[in-house]
C-alpha positions in Angstrom: -18.1 42.3 -6.6 -18.4 41.7 -2.9 -16.5 39.1 -0.8 -17.3 36.8 2.1 -14.9 35.2 4.5 -15.2 31.4 4.7 -13.1 29.7 7.4 -10.9 26.9 6.2 -8.8 25.6 9.1 -6.5 28.3 10.4 -6.9 30.7 7.4 -9.8 32.6 5.8 -10.2 33.0 2.1 -12.3 35.7 0.3 -15.0 34.2 -1.8 -16.6 36.4 -4.5 -20.4 36.8 -4.5 -22.2 36.1 -7.8 -24.1 38.9 -9.6 -27.8 39.1 -9.7 -27.8 38.0 -13.4 -25.7 35.0 -12.4 -28.2 34.1 -9.6 -31.2 34.4 -12.0 -29.5 32.3 -14.6 -28.5 29.6 -12.1 -32.1 29.7 -10.6 -33.7 29.3 -14.0 -31.3 26.5 -14.9 -32.2 24.7 -11.7 -35.9 25.2 -12.2 -35.8 24.0 -15.8 -33.8 20.9 -14.9 -36.1 17.9 -14.1 -33.4 16.5 -11.8 -34.1 19.4 -9.5 -37.5 18.0 -8.7 -36.7 14.3 -9.1 -33.0 13.7 -8.1 -33.4 10.0 -8.6 -32.2 8.0 -11.6 -35.6 6.7 -12.8 -36.0 8.3 -16.3 -39.5 6.8 -16.8 -40.8 8.5 -13.6 -39.2 11.8 -14.6 -40.9 11.7 -18.0 -44.3 10.9 -16.5 -44.0 13.9 -14.1 -43.1 16.2 -17.0 -46.1 14.8 -18.9 -48.3 15.6 -15.9 -47.1 19.2 -15.8 -47.7 19.6 -19.5 -51.3 18.4 -19.1 -52.0 21.0 -16.3 -52.1 24.0 -18.8 -54.6 22.0 -20.9 -56.7 21.3 -17.9 -56.7 25.1 -17.1 -57.6 25.9 -20.7 -60.4 23.4 -20.5 -61.7 25.0 -17.3 -62.4 28.2 -19.3 -64.5 26.4 -21.9 -67.2 27.3 -22.7 -66.2 30.9 -22.1 -67.8 32.3 -18.9 -70.4 35.1 -19.1 -69.7 38.6 -18.1 -71.2 38.0 -14.7 -69.7 34.6 -14.2 -66.0 35.1 -13.2 -63.7 32.0 -13.7 -63.1 31.5 -10.0 -62.7 27.7 -10.4 -59.9 28.3 -13.0 -58.0 30.5 -10.6 -58.4 28.0 -7.7 -57.2 25.1 -10.0 -54.3 27.1 -11.2 -53.3 28.0 -7.6 -53.5 24.3 -6.6 -51.5 23.2 -9.7 -48.7 25.7 -8.9 -48.2 23.9 -5.6 -47.4 20.6 -7.3 -43.8 21.5 -8.6 -43.2 23.4 -5.4 -44.0 20.3 -3.3 -41.6 18.2 -5.5 -38.8 20.8 -5.1 -39.4 21.0 -1.4 -39.3 17.3 -0.9 -36.1 16.9 -3.0 -34.3 19.7 -1.1 -35.1 18.6 2.4 -32.0 17.5 4.4 -31.4 13.8 4.2 -30.5 12.1 7.5 -27.7 9.6 7.4 -26.7 10.8 3.9 -29.5 9.0 2.0 -33.3 9.2 2.0 -35.3 6.0 2.2 -36.9 5.5 -1.2 -40.1 4.1 0.3 -40.8 7.3 2.2 -39.9 9.5 -0.8 -42.3 7.6 -3.1 -45.0 7.8 -0.4 -44.8 11.5 0.0 -44.5 12.2 -3.7 -47.5 10.0 -4.5 -49.6 11.6 -1.7 -48.8 15.0 -3.3 -49.8 13.7 -6.8 -53.2 12.3 -5.6 -53.9 15.4 -3.4 -53.3 17.9 -6.1 -55.2 15.9 -8.7 -58.2 15.4 -6.3 -58.3 19.0 -5.4 -58.2 20.1 -9.0 -60.9 17.5 -9.8 -63.3 18.8 -7.2 -62.5 22.4 -7.9 -63.4 22.0 -11.5 -66.3 19.7 -11.1 -68.5 22.2 -13.0 -66.3 21.7 -16.1 -66.7 18.0 -16.9 -64.1 15.8 -18.7 -61.0 17.9 -18.2 -59.9 17.3 -14.7 -60.1 13.5 -15.0 -57.0 13.7 -17.1 -55.0 14.6 -14.1 -56.3 11.5 -12.3 -55.2 9.4 -15.3 -51.7 11.0 -15.1 -51.6 10.2 -11.4 -52.3 6.5 -11.9 -49.9 6.4 -14.8 -47.2 7.9 -12.6 -48.0 5.5 -9.8 -47.6 2.6 -12.3 -44.1 3.8 -13.1 -43.1 4.3 -9.5 -44.5 1.2 -7.7 -44.9 -2.5 -8.4 -48.0 -3.7 -10.2 -50.0 -4.7 -7.1 -49.5 -1.4 -5.4 -50.2 0.6 -8.5 -53.5 -1.3 -8.9 -54.3 -0.3 -5.3 -53.7 3.4 -6.1 -55.8 3.1 -9.2 -58.6 1.6 -7.0 -58.3 4.7 -4.7 -58.7 7.0 -7.7 -61.7 5.0 -8.9 -63.3 5.5 -5.5 -62.8 9.2 -5.8 -64.6 9.1 -9.2 -67.5 7.2 -7.6 -67.7 9.7 -4.7 -67.7 12.6 -7.2 -70.7 11.1 -9.0 -72.6 10.5 -5.8 -71.9 13.9 -4.2 -74.0 16.9 -5.3 -71.2 18.6 -7.2 -73.1 19.1 -10.4 -71.1 16.2 -11.9 -73.0 14.7 -14.8 -73.6 11.0 -14.4 -70.6 9.5 -16.3 -70.2 6.1 -17.5 -68.2 5.0 -14.5 -67.7 1.5 -15.8 -65.8 2.7 -18.9 -63.7 5.3 -17.0 -62.8 2.8 -14.2 -61.9 0.1 -16.8 -59.8 2.7 -18.6 -58.0 3.5 -15.4 -57.2 -0.1 -14.7 -56.1 -0.7 -18.3 -53.9 2.3 -18.3 -52.3 1.3 -15.0 -51.7 -2.2 -16.2 -50.2 -1.1 -19.6 -48.0 1.6 -18.1 -46.9 -0.8 -15.4 -45.8 -3.4 -17.9 -43.9 -0.7 -19.9 -42.3 0.6 -16.8 -41.2 -2.8 -15.6 -39.9 -3.6 -19.1 -37.9 -0.4 -19.2 -36.5 -0.9 -15.8 -35.5 -4.5 -16.6 -33.8 -3.2 -19.8 -32.1 -0.5 -17.8 -30.9 -3.0 -15.2 -29.7 -5.3 -17.8 -27.8 -2.5 -19.6 -26.3 -1.4 -16.3 -25.3 -5.0 -15.5 -23.8 -5.5 -18.9 -21.9 -2.2 -18.5 -20.6 -3.3 -15.2 -19.6 -6.7 -16.6 -17.8 -5.1 -19.5 -16.0 -2.8 -17.1 -15.0 -5.7 -15.0 -13.8 -7.6 -18.0 -11.8 -4.6 -19.1 -10.4 -4.2 -15.6 -9.4 -7.9 -15.5 -7.8 -7.7 -18.9 -5.8 -4.7 -17.8 -4.7 -6.5 -14.7 -3.6 -9.6 -16.7 -1.7 -7.3 -19.1 0.0 -5.7 -16.1 0.8 -9.0 -14.5 2.4 -10.2 -17.8 4.5 -7.0 -18.2 5.4 -7.2 -14.5 6.5 -10.8 -14.8 8.8 -9.9 -17.8 10.2 -6.9 -15.9 10.8 -8.8 -12.7 12.7 -11.5 -14.6 15.0 -8.9 -16.3 16.2 -7.3 -13.1 17.8 -8.4 -9.9 17.6 -5.2 -7.9 15.0 -5.0 -5.1 14.6 -1.2 -5.7 14.0 -1.7 -9.4 11.4 -4.4 -8.7 9.6 -2.2 -6.1 9.5 0.8 -8.5 8.3 -1.4 -11.4 5.6 -3.1 -9.3 4.4 0.2 -7.9 4.0 1.6 -11.4 2.1 -1.4 -12.5 -0.2 -1.2 -9.4 -1.2 2.5 -10.2 -1.8 1.7 -13.9 -3.7 -1.5 -13.4 -6.0 -0.4 -10.6 -6.3 3.3 -11.5 -5.1 4.4 -8.0 -4.5 7.9 -6.9 -1.1 7.2 -5.5 0.9 4.4 -4.0 4.1 3.9 -2.0 6.3 1.0 -0.7 8.0 0.8 2.7 10.8 -1.7 2.9 11.2 -3.3 6.3 14.8 -3.3 7.5 15.7 -4.3 11.0 12.0 -4.3 11.9 11.7 -0.6 10.9 9.8 0.6 7.8 11.7 2.8 5.3 10.1 4.6 2.4 11.6 3.0 -0.7 9.5 4.3 -3.6 6.5 6.5 -4.3 4.4 7.2 -7.4 1.0 8.7 -8.4 -0.8 12.0 -8.0 -0.1 12.5 -4.4 -0.7 16.0 -3.0 1.7 17.7 -0.7 1.4 16.3 2.8 2.0 17.6 6.2 4.2 15.9 8.8 1.0 14.8 10.7 -0.3 13.0 7.6 3.0 11.2 7.2 2.8 10.0 10.8 -0.7 8.7 10.1 0.7 6.8 7.1 3.5 5.2 9.1 1.0 4.3 11.8 -1.0 2.3 9.3 2.2 0.7 8.0 3.1 -0.3 11.6 -0.4 -1.8 12.0 -0.1 -3.8 8.8 3.4 -5.1 10.0 2.0 -6.1 13.4 -1.1 -7.9 12.1 0.4 -9.4 9.0 -2.7 -8.7 6.9 -4.4 -5.9 4.9 -5.2 -2.8 7.0 -7.7 -0.1 6.0 -6.9 3.4 7.2 -9.5 5.8 8.5 -11.4 7.7 5.8 -9.9 11.2 5.8 -12.3 14.0 6.9 -12.6 17.2 4.9 -9.4 19.1 4.8 -10.0 21.6 7.6 -6.9 20.9 9.6 -4.4 20.6 6.8 -3.9 16.9 7.3 -4.8 15.6 3.8 -7.4 15.7 1.0 -11.0 14.9 1.8 -12.2 11.4 1.0 -8.8 9.8 1.1 -8.9 6.0 1.7 -5.6 4.3 2.5 -5.1 0.5 2.2 -1.9 -1.0 3.5 -1.0 -4.5 2.3 2.0 -6.4 3.8 4.3 -8.3 1.5 5.2 -11.6 3.2 8.6 -13.2 2.3 9.5 -16.4 4.2 6.8 -15.8 6.8 7.9 -12.3 7.7 6.9 -8.9 6.5 9.5 -7.7 4.0 7.7 -4.6 2.8 4.3 -2.8 3.0 2.5 -1.5 0.0 0.2 1.5 0.8 -2.3 2.7 -1.9 -4.7 5.6 -1.9 -8.2 6.0 -3.2 -9.2 9.6 -3.6 -12.9 9.6 -4.0 -15.2 10.5 -1.1 -18.1 8.4 -2.5 -15.9 5.3 -3.4 -16.5 2.1 -1.6 -13.7 -0.5 -2.2 -15.3 -3.6 -3.5 -14.2 -7.1 -2.7 -13.1 -7.6 -6.3 -10.9 -4.5 -6.1 -9.4 -5.7 -2.9 -8.7 -9.1 -4.3 -7.0 -7.5 -7.4 -4.8 -5.4 -5.2 -3.8 -8.4 -3.1 -3.0 -10.5 -6.2 -0.7 -7.8 -7.6 0.9 -7.3 -4.2 1.5 -11.1 -3.9 3.1 -11.0 -7.3 5.4 -8.3 -6.0 6.2 -10.3 -2.9 7.0 -13.3 -5.0 9.4 -11.2 -7.1 11.1 -9.9 -4.0 11.5 -13.5 -2.7 12.9 -14.6 -6.0 15.5 -11.8 -5.8 16.4 -12.9 -2.4 16.8 -16.5 -3.6 18.8 -15.5 -6.6 21.2 -13.5 -4.3 21.5 -16.4 -2.0 22.2 -18.8 -4.8 24.8 -16.4 -6.2 26.4 -16.1 -2.8 26.4 -19.9 -2.4 28.0 -20.3 -5.8 30.7 -17.8 -4.9 31.3 -19.5 -1.6 31.5 -22.9 -3.2 34.0 -21.6 -5.7 36.1 -20.0 -3.0 36.1 -23.2 -1.0 37.1 -25.1 -4.1 40.0 -22.8 -4.8 41.0 -22.9 -1.1 40.9 -26.7 -1.1 43.1 -26.8 -4.3 45.6 -24.4 -2.7 45.7 -26.5 0.4 46.1 -29.8 -1.4 48.7 -28.6 -3.9 50.6 -25.4 -3.3 50.6 -25.6 0.5 51.7 -29.2 0.4 54.5 -28.3 -2.0 55.7 -25.5 0.3 55.6 -27.9 3.2 57.6 -30.4 1.2 60.1 -27.7 0.3 60.5 -26.7 3.9 61.1 -30.4 4.9 63.7 -30.8 2.2 65.5 -27.6 3.2 65.4 -28.6 6.9 66.9 -32.0 6.0 69.6 -30.3 4.0 70.4 -28.0 6.9 70.6 -30.9 9.2 73.1 -32.8 7.0 75.3 -29.8 6.0 78.6 -29.3 7.8 78.6 -26.6 10.4 81.0 -24.4 8.5 79.3 -24.8 5.1 78.8 -21.5 3.2 75.3 -22.7 2.0 74.0 -22.9 5.6 72.9 -19.2 5.7 71.3 -19.3 2.3 69.4 -22.5 3.1 68.3 -21.2 6.4 66.9 -18.0 4.7 65.2 -20.2 2.1 63.7 -22.3 4.9 62.5 -19.1 6.6 60.9 -17.8 3.4 59.2 -21.1 2.7 57.7 -21.2 6.2 56.5 -17.6 5.9 55.0 -18.4 2.5 53.2 -21.3 4.0 51.8 -19.1 6.8 50.7 -16.5 4.3 49.1 -19.1 2.1 47.2 -20.6 5.1 45.9 -17.1 5.9 44.7 -16.7 2.3 43.1 -20.1 2.4 41.3 -19.2 5.7 40.2 -15.9 4.1 38.8 -17.7 1.1 36.9 -20.1 3.3 35.4 -17.4 5.5 31.9 -16.3 4.7 32.4 -12.7 5.8 31.3 -11.2 2.5 28.2 -13.4 2.5 26.8 -13.2 6.0 28.6 -10.2 7.5 31.5 -9.7 9.9 29.7 -10.2 13.2 27.8 -13.4 12.2 31.0 -14.8 10.6 33.0 -14.2 13.8 30.2 -15.8 15.9 30.3 -18.9 13.7 34.1 -19.1 13.9 34.1 -18.7 17.7 31.3 -21.3 18.1 33.1 -23.8 15.9 36.5 -23.4 17.6 34.9 -23.5 21.1 33.1 -26.8 20.2 36.4 -28.3 19.0 38.5 -27.2 21.9 35.9 -27.6 24.6 36.0 -23.9 25.7 33.4 -21.5 27.0 33.4 -18.8 24.4 31.5 -15.5 24.1 31.2 -12.8 21.5 30.3 -9.3 22.9 29.4 -6.5 20.5 29.2 -2.9 21.6 27.9 -0.1 19.3 26.7 -0.1 15.7 28.9 -1.9 13.2 30.4 0.7 10.8 30.5 0.2 7.1 33.9 -1.3 6.3 35.3 -2.6 3.0 35.8 -6.3 2.6 39.6 -6.1 3.1 39.1 -4.6 6.6 36.4 -7.1 7.5 38.8 -9.9 6.4 41.5 -8.4 8.5 39.3 -8.4 11.6 38.2 -11.9 11.0 41.8 -13.1 10.5 42.8 -11.5 13.9 40.1 -13.5 15.7 41.0 -16.7 13.9 44.7 -16.4 14.6 44.1 -15.6 18.2 41.8 -18.6 18.6 44.4 -20.9 16.9 47.2 -19.7 19.2 45.0 -20.1 22.3 44.1 -23.6 21.1 47.8 -24.5 20.6 49.6 -22.8 23.4 47.3 -21.1 26.0 45.7 -24.1 27.7 42.7 -21.9 28.2 39.2 -22.9 29.3 37.4 -19.6 28.4 37.8 -17.1 25.6 36.0 -13.8 25.1 35.9 -11.9 21.8 34.9 -8.2 22.1 33.9 -6.0 19.1 33.7 -2.3 20.0 32.2 -0.2 17.3 32.5 3.6 17.1 32.1 6.0 14.2 35.9 6.3 14.1 37.2 2.8 14.5 36.5 -0.9 15.0 38.3 -2.5 18.0 38.7 -6.2 18.2 39.9 -7.7 21.5 40.5 -11.4 22.1 41.2 -12.6 25.7 41.7 -16.0 27.3 42.3 -17.3 30.8 45.3 -19.5 29.8 48.9 -19.5 30.8 49.7 -16.2 29.0 52.6 -15.4 26.6 56.2 -15.6 27.7 57.8 -12.2 28.2 60.6 -13.0 25.7 58.0 -13.7 23.0 56.0 -10.5 23.6 58.8 -8.3 22.2 60.2 -10.6 19.6 57.2 -12.5 18.1 57.5 -10.7 14.8 61.0 -12.1 14.3 60.5 -15.6 15.6 60.1 -18.4 13.0 57.3 -20.1 14.9 55.0 -17.0 15.0 54.6 -16.1 11.3 50.8 -16.1 11.6 50.7 -13.4 14.3 53.3 -11.2 12.6 51.5 -11.5 9.3 48.2 -10.4 11.0 50.0 -7.4 12.6 51.4 -6.4 9.2 47.9 -6.7 7.6 46.3 -4.5 10.3 49.1 -1.9 10.2 48.8 -1.8 6.4 45.2 -0.7 6.8 46.3 2.2 9.1 45.5 0.3 12.3 47.4 -1.0 15.3 47.9 -4.5 16.8 48.9 -4.9 20.5 49.8 -8.2 22.2 50.0 -8.3 26.0 49.2 -10.4 29.1 46.3 -9.7 31.3 46.9 -8.4 34.9 45.6 -11.6 36.5 45.8 -14.5 34.0 45.9 -15.2 30.3 46.8 -13.2 27.2 45.0 -10.5 25.2 45.4 -9.2 21.6 43.9 -5.9 20.7 43.5 -4.7 17.1 42.2 -1.2 16.2 41.1 -0.6 12.6 40.2 3.0 11.7 37.0 3.5 9.9 37.7 6.9 8.3 40.7 5.7 6.4 38.9 2.6 5.2 35.9 4.6 4.0 38.2 7.0 2.0 40.1 4.0 0.5 36.8 2.3 -0.5 35.6 5.6 -2.0 
């Protein structure tokens, strides 16, 4: 066994040469296969060509009858045989010629093959003119083959050409006995007409069968798609997870459309992220993955289906040959929520309009399922928020009012007790506890009413600042620096409560006209700073606010922040106004959440 080196990209692979026996076997198999000479799909034409080649040995045998004398060598038989040998060679040569543009025009192919048929039959006819009756059979085969290859009018024209050849043969001094030209020519036309009718009928039957097969395949495909839609609808209704819906929809796409592979990119913060992948995808290089993401970005930008470039043969290691990518964006509330990318791995495949419509229908079903998941989550969040507001309202209307009434009664009792009464200290402590309980309950009510868990910490603080600024007539701004870390809900509620308490104090005491809330995010901590341009905090209050009865809210916020491992600082600005700074560590909160 010998080896050759065939370049494939950056590497060379040894390819074994076939043995001589294998070459002979392959050559004989190609020569004995009719598709070698007629690569088309017309079986009638192929059968007529085989019939013509079977008639040729009979014509040669007829050329030797009657047997020639000892001094009369059969030169005409050798000439006819040599001409006949050229007929299959011409067919093989025409079928093996390079085809420009990938396809050969059938009209030129038929013209060249018919010219070869008529030329060979005519040469054999004139070469064997001394042997009457045999060579005409080749002319009959020629008109029969033309009747299978051309429409009826053109076949009649070729038959007329052959009839003229017969007339010329009778007129020329070629020792042709005067035949009954009328009967032969009528036979040619009759044969042409009958073979043409049979060929047209067979072609019509073949076209009808092909159309029926195509329709049956289309019906089966549509049934499979409907079954997939039904199963997807049931699966989508039984889950509320976007990832599960994406995986289920991707599996249904591959099964319904018989795709090579498929994947889904979820769009988060205007950036695509691979969420699921399925199918028979080969190992891909980094360059191929960049090409895929480029197509996803194009689909996101255009908001419609995008076709990727057909992949060239795999000479650079960028993907399999013939790969066709189709990227379909999934629109949810007039924005691209995800992009489905499917692969067709067939170099000769052309994606039909029906296949594209089926793909888009299934993708629309997946988009509807994702939108339903979003709506269900929003409805669930709205129900939770309504329930929280109901509980907060009931606490405010009942328990908080009771605590307020208790405080008023205790204060009335303190006002009417003698100065030296032994109950004064106990009642004062009870009054202090009731006031503190009221403050804690108000903080819990505000926490229940906040929508931090539903919309996120930053949007919730922005809504709170905007609402308070509109009520107080301030100019308020929220400045965010860095990327918000992942904090548990208790830490988010603490940060939200810090901002709310500072805004309430500024509204009650600061006489401010401008408030700035800063959120500084680092991987290690979240820092909340609230500043105003008001009158500031008295110096005697800065050191004792945790023990003063009128500042329960601020002291409670400080205890909540310190309970999370953080720190709360209250101070006055250098120029004007007060500032409160709360630092909540991220690492400790992540460990507690874990």
